[in-house]
C-alpha positions in Angstrom: 276.3 118.3 66.6 272.6 118.8 67.1 270.9 120.3 70.0 269.6 116.9 71.1 273.2 115.5 71.1 274.4 118.3 73.4 271.9 117.4 76.1 271.7 113.7 75.7 273.6 111.3 78.1 275.4 109.7 75.2 276.8 113.0 74.2 279.0 112.8 71.0 278.9 109.1 70.7 281.3 106.7 72.5 283.4 108.5 75.1 286.9 107.4 76.0 287.2 105.9 79.4 290.9 106.3 80.1 292.7 109.5 80.7 296.3 110.2 79.7 298.8 110.8 82.5 298.8 114.5 81.6 295.0 114.7 81.9 295.2 112.9 85.2 297.7 115.4 86.4 295.5 118.4 85.3 292.5 116.9 87.1 294.6 116.3 90.3 296.0 119.8 90.2 292.4 121.3 89.9 291.1 119.0 92.6 294.0 119.9 95.0 293.3 123.7 94.4 289.6 123.1 95.3 290.6 121.3 98.5 293.2 123.9 99.4 290.6 126.6 99.1 288.2 124.5 101.1 285.6 124.7 98.4 284.9 121.0 97.9 281.2 121.2 98.7 280.4 124.2 96.4 282.5 122.7 93.7 280.7 119.3 93.9 277.3 121.0 94.0 278.2 123.1 91.0 279.7 120.2 88.9 276.7 118.0 89.7 274.2 120.6 88.7 275.9 121.5 85.4 277.0 118.0 84.5 274.2 117.8 81.8 275.6 121.0 80.2 279.3 120.0 80.1 279.6 120.4 76.4 278.1 123.9 76.4 280.4 124.8 79.3 283.5 123.6 77.4 282.5 125.7 74.4 282.1 128.7 76.8 285.7 127.9 78.0 286.8 128.2 74.3 285.1 131.6 74.1 287.0 132.9 77.2 290.3 131.3 76.2 292.0 134.6 75.1 291.3 136.2 78.4 292.3 133.2 80.5 295.6 132.8 78.6 296.9 135.8 80.5 296.5 133.9 83.8 296.9 130.2 83.1 299.1 128.1 80.9 297.6 127.8 77.5 298.5 124.1 77.1 296.8 123.0 80.4 293.7 125.2 79.8 293.2 123.9 76.3 293.6 120.3 77.4 291.2 120.9 80.3 288.7 122.5 77.9 288.9 119.4 75.6 288.5 117.1 78.5 285.4 118.8 79.8 283.6 118.0 76.5 283.5 114.4 77.8 280.9 113.6 80.4 283.1 111.0 81.9 285.8 113.6 82.7 283.4 115.6 84.8 282.5 112.5 86.8 286.3 111.7 87.3 286.9 115.2 88.5 284.1 114.9 91.0 285.5 111.6 92.2 289.0 113.1 92.5 287.7 116.0 94.6 285.7 113.7 96.8 288.7 111.4 97.3 291.1 114.3 98.2 288.5 115.9 100.4 288.1 112.6 102.3 291.9 112.3 102.7 292.1 116.0 103.9 289.3 115.4 106.4 291.0 112.3 107.8 294.3 114.2 108.1 292.6 117.1 109.8 290.9 114.7 112.3 294.3 113.2 113.1 295.9 116.6 113.7 293.0 117.7 115.8 293.3 114.5 117.9 297.0 115.0 118.3 296.5 118.6 119.4 293.8 117.5 121.9 296.1 114.8 123.4 299.0 117.3 123.5 296.8 119.8 125.3 295.6 117.2 127.8 299.2 116.1 128.5 300.4 119.7 129.0 297.4 120.3 131.4 298.2 117.1 133.4 301.9 118.1 133.6 301.0 121.6 134.7 298.5 120.3 137.2 301.0 117.8 138.6 303.7 120.4 139.0 301.2 122.7 140.9 300.3 119.8 143.2 303.9 119.0 143.9 304.7 122.7 144.5 301.7 122.9 146.9 302.8 119.8 148.8 306.5 121.0 149.1 305.9 124.6 149.8 302.6 124.3 151.6 300.7 126.8 149.4 
């Protein structure tokens, strides 16, 4: 592979469009971790900024592989490294992070609304009880 091929949009020729179920699972697992850590914005910014260098990054992952094997499963890491050689995979990971982030934000809004309604209801009940007590007791 020449230097020009590494930095061109076409990359290493025709890239495969479809991911295997195992690859989809790995991307979903990574995207969920990013969302759980609430790092979606920095992750998207990082991935968008290094997208043109994805092949170089995947080769760096190959360099760090012996160190990472102590922490992660070798099979998943190796598959992820191979997937990151493809520019399409970076875009799919970005889309997966954005999708899961959107779902998490919607869920968070619903929970916030439920808490707000619950708080209002509790306040009304407390206020009503105080009014009834004031009327019955006189103070």
